[in-house]
N, C-alpha and C positions, 0 to 999 in steps of 0.2 A: 203522798198526794191525797189529799183528803177527800176527803171526802169522797166522790166516786173513786177516791184514791185507794188504792192498795188492798187491804185485807178485809175479809168479811167481818161483820160485827159479831159473829159467833166466836171468833178467835179471841182468847183471853189476852190481856195486856201483860207483856213480859217485864222482867227486870233483866237488863242486859249488862254486859261486862264493862267495867271501868268507865262509865261515863254516860253518854246520852246520845242517841241518834234517834230520830223519831219521825213518825208521821202516820197518817190515816190508818186505822183500825183501833179497836177500842179506846185508847186514851193516848195522850201525848205529853211529853215534857220536853221543853226546849227543842222544838223541831225547826228544821229549815223550812220556812213557810211554803205550803203546797207541795213539798217533796217528801216522799215516803221512805222510811227506813226503820230499822230496829232489829234487835237480836233476841234470842229466846232464853238464854241461860247464863250461868256464871262460868268463870274460868276453871277448867279442870284442875284439881289440886295436884294431880300427877304431873302436870306440865305437858301431857300429851293432848293432841287435838281430839275433840269429840265431834261426832256427826250424829245429828238427830233429825227426825222428820216426822211430820204429822199430816193428817187430812181431816178437815172438818166438813161435815155434811149437815145441812139444817135449813131452817126457814127464817126469814126476817120480814119485818114490816117497817117501812120507811115512810116518813111524812115530811114534806117541806112546807113550813109555815102553815097557812090555812088550806093547803091543798089536800085533797082526799088522799089517804095513805095508800101505798101500793105494797103488795106482798110479793115475795120472791123465794125461790129455792136457790140455795147457794152451795157451791162446792169450792173449798179453799185448801190447797196444798201448801206446805211450807217445808223448808230444809235449812239447817244451820250447821256450819262448820266452825267450831269455836276452839281456839288454841290459846296458849299463854301470851302470845305477842301479836296475834292477828285473829280476825274473825270475818266470816263471810256468811250472809244470809240471803235467801230468796224466798218470796212467797207470792201468791196471787189468788184470784177468785174469779169464778164464773157464775153469773146470776141470771136466772130466768124468771121474768116477772109474770104476774097473773094476766096481764094484757098481751102476752106473747113476746114482749121486748126482751132483749138480752143486754148484759153489760159484762165487760171483762177488765180486770186490772192486774198489774204485775209490778214487782219491784225487786231490785237486787242491791245489796248494800255491803260494803267492805270497809274495814278499819284496821289500821296497824298502830301499835303502841310501842313507845320507847321509854324505858325507865330513865329518870334523871337523878336528882338528888333530893334528900329531905322529904321523901314521900311523893315527889312530883312525877307525873307521867305526861308525855306528849302523845297526842293522837292525831292521825291524819286519816281522813275517811272520804268516801264518795258514794253517791247514790245514783242509780238509773231507775226510772219508773215510767209507766205508761198506762193509759186507760182508753177504752173505746166502748161506745154504747150505740145501739141501734138508733138511727135518726140524728146522730151528732158526729162531727169529725173527731178523729182520734186526738188525744192530748198526751202530754208527757213532759219530761224534763230530765236534766242532769245537774248535779251539784257536787261541790267539794267543800269540806269543812276541816278546820284545824282547831284543836282544843287542848287546854292545859288542865290537868287534874291534880288535885292534892288529896291523897287517900289515907284514911285510917281504917282500922278494922271495923269500926261501928259508924263510920260516916265519911263525908268528904264534900269538897266543893269543886266546881269547874267553871271555866270561862272559855269562850271561843268565838269564832266568826266563820261565815261561810258565804259562798257566792255560787250562783247557778243560772241556768237558762231554762225557762218554762214556756210551753206553748199551750194555748187553749184550742188548737186546731186551725187557727187562722194567722196568728201573729206570735212571734217569739219575744219574750221580755226577760230582762235581767232581774234576778232577785238577789238581794243581799241581806244577810242576817248578822246580828250579834247575839250573844247569849250568855247567861250567867245562871248558876243554880247550885243547890246544895241538897244533900240527902243525909239521913240518919237512920240507923237501925235501932228499934226499940222492941225488944222481945220478938214476937212473931211478926211484927209490922215493920215495914220500911217506908219512911215518909220522905217526900221530895217537894221542892219548891223551885220554880224556874221563871225567868223573865226573858222574853225574846222580842226585841225590836226587829221589824221587817220593813224593807224598802222594795217596792215593785216598780220597775221602770224609773221614770223621773218625777212622777206626780203622786204616788200613793205611798203612805207609810203608816204603820200602826204598831202597837205594843201588845203582845199577848203575855198574860201572867197565868200560871197554872200551878195547881197543888194536887197532890195525889198520895195514895197510900196503897201498898200491896200487903195483904195479910195472908200468911200461909199457916194453917192450923189443921192438922190431921189430913183428911181427904179434901179439904176445901182450899182453893187458891183464888182469892178475890182481889180485885183492884177497884178502888173508888177514885174518881177524879172530878175536878172542877176547874173552870177557867174563865177568864174575862178578856175582852179585847177593847182597846181604846184607840181611836184614830188620832193621828198627829196633825198632818197638814189639812185633812178634810174634816174639820171639827164639827161640821153640820151632820156628818154621818153618825147615827146613833151607835153607841157601844153595844156589845153583846156579851152574853154569858152562856155557859154550857156546863154540863155535868152528867155523871152517870156511874154505872157499876157493871162490871162483868165478873162472873164467877165460874170456875171449873170445879165440878164435883167428880173426883176420880173414883170410879167404880173398881178399877184395878190399876196396875202400874202402866197400862197401855190404853185404857178406855176411860173417857170422861164425858159427862153431860155438861154442856156449856150454856149459860144463860147470860143475857146482856140487855140492858135498857138504859136509855139516856139521850143526850143530844150532843151536837157537835157544831163548830163554827163553819162559816163559808170558807172555801178555798178560792181566794180572790184571784190568784195567778192563773188558775185554770177555769175560772168562771163557774164553779160548782156552788150551789146555794147551801145555806145552813139547813139543818133538819133534825129530826128525832128518829129513834129506832127502838125496836123490840125484837129480840132474836132468841132462838132456841136451836141447839145443834148437838151433834154427837162427834166426839173427837177420837180418832184412832192414831196413836203415837208410838214411835219406837221406844220411847221412855218418857216418864213424867219429868218435866223440868225441875231441876233441883231448887232448893230454897236459896235466896240470895245470900252471898257471904260478904263481899267487900264492894258491892256495886251500888250505883245510883239507880233509883227507880226510873225505868224507861217506859213511859206510857204512850200508847198509840191511839189515835182517834178512830172512831168507827168509820167504816167505809161509807162514802156518800154516793157511791155508784148506784145507779138505778136506770130506769128508762130515761129517755131524753127529758131534760128539765121542763117544767110546766111553763116557765117564762124565761126567755133568753134574749140576749142582745149580742149580735155577731157582726163583725166588719162586713161592709158591702163595698161599693166603690169608694175611692178616696174622699174622706170627709163625711161619709154616710155610714149608718148602721142599720141592720135589719133586725127589727123587733118581732119576735114570734112568741105566741102563747097558745096553749091548748084550751079549748072551750067546747067539750063534747056536746053535741046537740044544739049548739047555739046557731041562731040565724043572723045575728049582728053583734060585732064586737067593736067597741070604741075605746080610744085612749086619749087622755089629756095629761099634760105635764108642764113643768116650767120650761122645758126646752121647746115646747110648742106654743109658749106664751099662754098656756092654759086654754088654747083653742082645741076643740074636739076634732080628732081625725079618726077616720074609719079604717079598720084593718080589713084585709081581703083574705079570702080562703087561700091557703098555701099548703097543699097536701092534706095532712091530718091536723093542720094548725091554721091560725090566723096570723097575718103578718103585715107589716108596713115598713117602708124604707124611709128614714128620716135623717136630716143633717144632725150629727151628734159627735162631739169630741170628748176627750177624757174629762172626767169631773164627777161631781155628786149631784144627783137630780131627784126631784119629787115626781112621782108617777101615780096615776090612778087608771083603773079599767072599769068599763061598764059593759054588761052582757045583756042583750035583748032589752035595752031600755030600763034595766033595773038600777039598783043603787050603785054609786061609785065606790069601788073598793080598791085596796092595795093589790098589786099583782102578786100571784102566788110565789112564795119562797123569798120575798124581799123583806128586809127589816122594816118595822112599822114606826111611824112618827106621827104624833098628834099634830093636827094643823090648827090654825087660829080660829077655825069655824066649828071646832068640836069633833071633827071627823079624823080619819087616819089616811095617810098617804104612804106609799112604798118608797123606800130610799134605794135608788139605783146607783151603784158605784161602777163607773166605766173606766178601766185602766187606760 
């Protein structure tokens, strides 16, 4: 679940066994859109199950678009049970921000594998995940996925499909994914490339492409990742790109310093915005994750969890949505958009925010805000698009 999704940005990206399951915390490859998963190590050569655990404690700084960055202290436990034909992983994080807000995320993922013929393996997996943050309703989801893997000692490919249900705290939506990817081992590096079309409800669809590399050399275990998103049905919505790096520097077999920096895409299904992050943490582990042997790179996106979003759109009564934004110290906040026919409407104080209820259905919209009579700007956290007058507007996607 990305973004506010799943694991702290201090947790390094893993390479997991036989395939790909993925979602929010440092990097992802072929994930079920907005649903978090991922394992931490390879299949034990002995055929016996292995149990490993770790706890990360550190600090992170997260920014959404043009919004001022927020800092947080993060505690992130994780546990993995990994066997020759099945695996189970669970992780979570608890964040406390400098403004006093908190957020929490968790996820649990399981997969079973069946050897077939000619190097083929079938995988059946599932994920449960949830997130909560002060000032916003809890969100979460469940998904199932099936994949077919073709494996060799130094590489492999896979294809699969998944279906799930996700909620942003107000409404449940069906998510469907298809996926295809490949990986190759080159010396100390494992490289992977994936493509994941995603459909959310009946009106939204996009394609994510991702590439990444995990490099294990000496005491350093680093993952680099990058990705892009292109919308299918909503072609007016601008595409997006992201990328970053996480690295664990193992001081001993049980203690590592973990650094991370980069950006991540929006989690559309849960309504979490895109953003960027910088993190530093200390990891205590029962054991250092082994180097990958026969597996695909499984990258996980950085957590998007934070205090309540700076700009949000939530369902209200039928046919209407409540728009809320933060504007500390403001005495007047105004909004205009194509869904208001570019007429200016004034937001009203709503707790620690400013809000307005407007008639608004699913679709892609252009939006601008003005604070205290200043310049019109894009709402914080939304993708930017240049308009015909040389300015910029925010692109709001309403599922």
